[in-house]
C-alpha positions in Angstrom: 30.0 148.9 81.6 27.9 150.0 78.7 27.4 147.3 76.1 29.8 147.8 73.1 27.0 147.5 70.5 24.8 150.1 72.3 27.8 152.4 72.7 28.6 152.1 68.9 25.0 153.0 68.0 24.9 155.9 70.4 28.3 157.3 69.2 27.1 157.0 65.6 24.1 159.2 66.5 26.3 161.9 67.9 26.1 160.8 71.5 29.4 161.1 73.5 30.6 159.9 76.8 31.1 163.5 77.8 27.4 164.1 77.2 26.6 161.2 79.5 28.8 162.5 82.2 27.3 165.9 81.9 23.8 164.6 82.1 24.5 162.8 85.4 25.4 165.3 88.2 26.6 164.5 91.7 23.8 166.7 93.1 21.3 164.3 91.7 22.0 161.9 94.6 22.4 164.5 97.4 19.6 165.3 99.8 19.2 168.3 102.1 15.8 167.6 103.7 14.6 166.5 106.1 17.4 167.7 108.4 18.0 165.3 111.3 17.4 166.9 114.7 20.4 167.5 116.9 20.9 165.1 119.8 23.6 165.7 122.4 25.3 162.4 123.3 26.2 161.6 126.9 29.8 161.9 128.1 30.0 158.1 127.8 27.9 155.6 125.9 26.3 154.6 129.2 25.0 158.1 129.9 21.7 159.1 128.4 21.6 161.4 125.4 19.6 164.6 125.4 16.4 163.1 124.0 16.3 160.0 126.3 13.5 159.3 128.7 15.0 158.6 132.1 13.3 155.6 133.7 15.7 155.4 136.6 18.7 157.4 137.7 19.4 158.6 141.3 16.2 158.9 143.3 12.9 157.0 143.2 10.8 154.6 141.2 8.1 157.1 140.3 8.2 156.0 136.7 7.2 152.5 137.6 4.1 150.6 138.9 3.4 147.1 140.0 2.3 145.0 137.0 -0.5 143.2 138.9 -1.7 146.3 140.8 -0.8 149.7 139.4 -2.6 151.5 142.2 0.1 150.6 144.8 3.4 152.5 145.0 6.5 150.4 144.1 8.3 149.4 147.3 11.5 147.9 145.8 14.3 149.3 147.9 16.3 152.2 146.4 19.8 153.0 147.5 21.3 156.1 145.8 21.8 155.3 142.2 20.5 151.7 142.2 17.4 149.7 143.3 17.0 146.1 144.2 14.2 143.6 143.5 12.0 143.0 146.5 11.3 139.3 146.8 7.7 138.3 147.2 6.3 141.2 145.2 5.0 141.3 141.6 6.8 142.4 138.6 7.1 146.2 137.9 6.6 148.0 134.7 6.8 151.5 133.3 3.8 153.9 133.6 4.5 155.0 130.0 4.0 152.7 127.0 6.5 152.4 124.1 6.6 151.1 120.6 10.0 151.0 118.8 12.9 152.1 121.0 16.5 152.0 122.1 16.9 150.9 125.7 19.8 151.0 128.1 19.8 149.3 131.5 22.4 148.0 133.9 22.1 145.1 136.3 24.1 143.3 138.9 24.1 139.8 140.3 25.0 140.1 144.0 28.5 138.8 145.1 27.0 136.4 147.6 24.6 134.8 145.1 23.6 131.2 145.8 21.5 128.6 144.0 22.0 127.1 140.5 20.4 126.9 137.1 17.3 129.0 136.8 17.3 129.6 140.6 20.4 131.8 140.6 19.9 135.5 140.1 16.9 135.1 137.9 15.1 138.1 136.5 14.3 139.6 133.1 13.4 142.6 131.1 10.2 142.3 129.2 10.6 144.4 126.1 6.8 144.7 125.8 4.6 143.8 128.7 1.2 142.6 127.3 -0.5 141.7 130.6 -0.1 140.7 134.2 2.5 138.3 135.4 5.1 137.3 132.8 3.0 138.1 129.7 5.1 139.6 126.9 8.5 139.4 125.4 11.4 138.6 127.7 15.1 139.2 127.5 16.5 136.9 130.2 18.6 138.1 133.1 20.5 135.4 135.1 23.9 134.6 136.6 25.4 132.8 133.6 29.0 133.5 134.6 29.6 129.9 135.7 26.1 128.4 136.0 24.8 125.7 133.7 21.2 125.8 132.5 19.3 125.4 129.2 21.0 127.7 126.7 17.8 129.5 125.5 17.3 130.5 129.2 20.7 131.9 130.0 21.5 135.6 130.3 21.3 137.3 126.9 18.7 134.8 125.5 15.3 135.7 124.2 13.7 133.5 126.7 12.9 130.0 125.4 13.4 131.2 121.8 16.8 132.5 120.9 20.2 131.3 122.3 22.7 134.2 122.7 25.5 134.3 120.1 28.1 134.2 122.9 28.3 134.2 126.7 29.4 137.8 127.6 28.7 137.6 131.3 30.8 139.3 134.0 31.3 137.7 137.4 28.8 138.4 140.2 29.3 141.7 141.9 30.1 143.5 138.6 27.7 145.8 136.9 26.5 144.5 133.5 24.8 146.4 130.6 22.1 145.7 128.1 21.8 148.0 125.1 18.7 147.0 123.1 17.0 147.9 119.8 13.4 146.8 119.9 11.0 146.9 116.9 7.5 146.1 118.2 5.2 143.8 116.3 2.3 145.2 114.3 -1.0 143.6 113.8 -3.8 143.7 111.2 -7.3 144.7 112.0 -8.3 141.0 112.4 -5.5 140.5 115.0 -3.2 138.6 112.8 0.5 139.5 112.6 1.4 142.2 110.1 5.1 142.5 110.9 6.8 140.4 113.7 8.9 141.8 116.5 12.7 142.1 116.1 15.4 142.7 118.6 19.1 143.4 118.6 21.0 143.1 121.9 24.4 144.3 123.0 25.5 142.6 126.3 28.4 144.3 127.9 29.2 145.8 124.5 29.0 142.4 122.7 26.3 141.5 120.2 24.3 138.5 121.5 21.1 139.0 119.5 21.5 140.2 115.9 18.1 141.4 114.5 16.4 138.3 115.8 12.8 137.9 114.5 10.6 136.7 117.4 8.2 133.9 116.9 5.7 135.3 119.4 5.6 136.0 123.1 8.1 134.2 125.4 6.3 131.4 127.2 7.5 129.2 130.0 5.4 126.3 128.7 4.3 125.8 125.1 5.2 127.2 121.7 5.5 131.0 121.3 2.6 132.8 119.7 1.5 136.4 119.1 -1.3 138.2 120.9 -2.5 141.4 119.3 -2.1 144.7 121.1 -2.0 148.3 120.0 -0.9 151.7 121.3 2.4 150.5 122.6 3.3 148.5 125.8 5.2 149.1 129.0 8.7 147.8 129.7 8.7 145.3 132.6 11.2 144.0 135.1 10.7 140.6 136.7 10.6 139.7 140.3 11.4 136.1 139.9 10.2 133.7 142.7 13.5 131.9 143.3 15.1 132.0 146.7 18.5 133.4 145.6 19.7 136.8 146.7 17.9 139.6 144.8 19.6 141.4 141.9 19.9 145.2 141.4 19.3 147.7 138.6 20.5 151.2 137.8 20.9 153.7 134.9 17.8 152.9 132.9 16.9 155.1 129.9 15.0 154.8 126.6 14.8 156.6 123.3 11.8 156.4 121.0 12.7 155.4 117.5 
């Protein structure tokens, strides 16, 4: 509210509340440009909208290459609308590079899964692949339905950094979904961090990472640290070396932000 003394002085000078209301118009806070582009949503929230890049639907893995040898065609077995990790191969990553994006993917732990801890349905989606092997920023995939392990390594964790807010796992044999908002890190010309990476993750429709600020790349050993890169980075899926039955993926799409 306007201070009474100020109001008294203004009224004495011929100012009125009506003048004040007339001076401020509702149009002053209404904008008509730029006009947002029209995007047609999918029939369900799992289906890609009209501006999505389809990384896998029914068909093949032509959008992907092996992380350690991009000259070889990816030989992970495809069966209709899903594909399965091939044990003994390297990770795979997208041919295309991305910066900030919205990512949707679905994954399934096999019903006959065996093993325990980190050796039970282990995989991961690297939100930015910064080199061969497991270099980059990993959102963990694991059978965490009834499987004890370190909590910053269970499904829904930012590996070895951020514990998921809740355990939203479904049982083995059910398809599960990740919906991810990724803001890539930016770097100064000297290679130091300008802005850190952030991520929000919905796991089966439940928020498990809420705008988490990453401390650096996700390392198996040692403290996280950033490594400068530019021009975007591929999205990577992990072929983990454990002996449990391989997991499957389907319906992967991404939208640039």
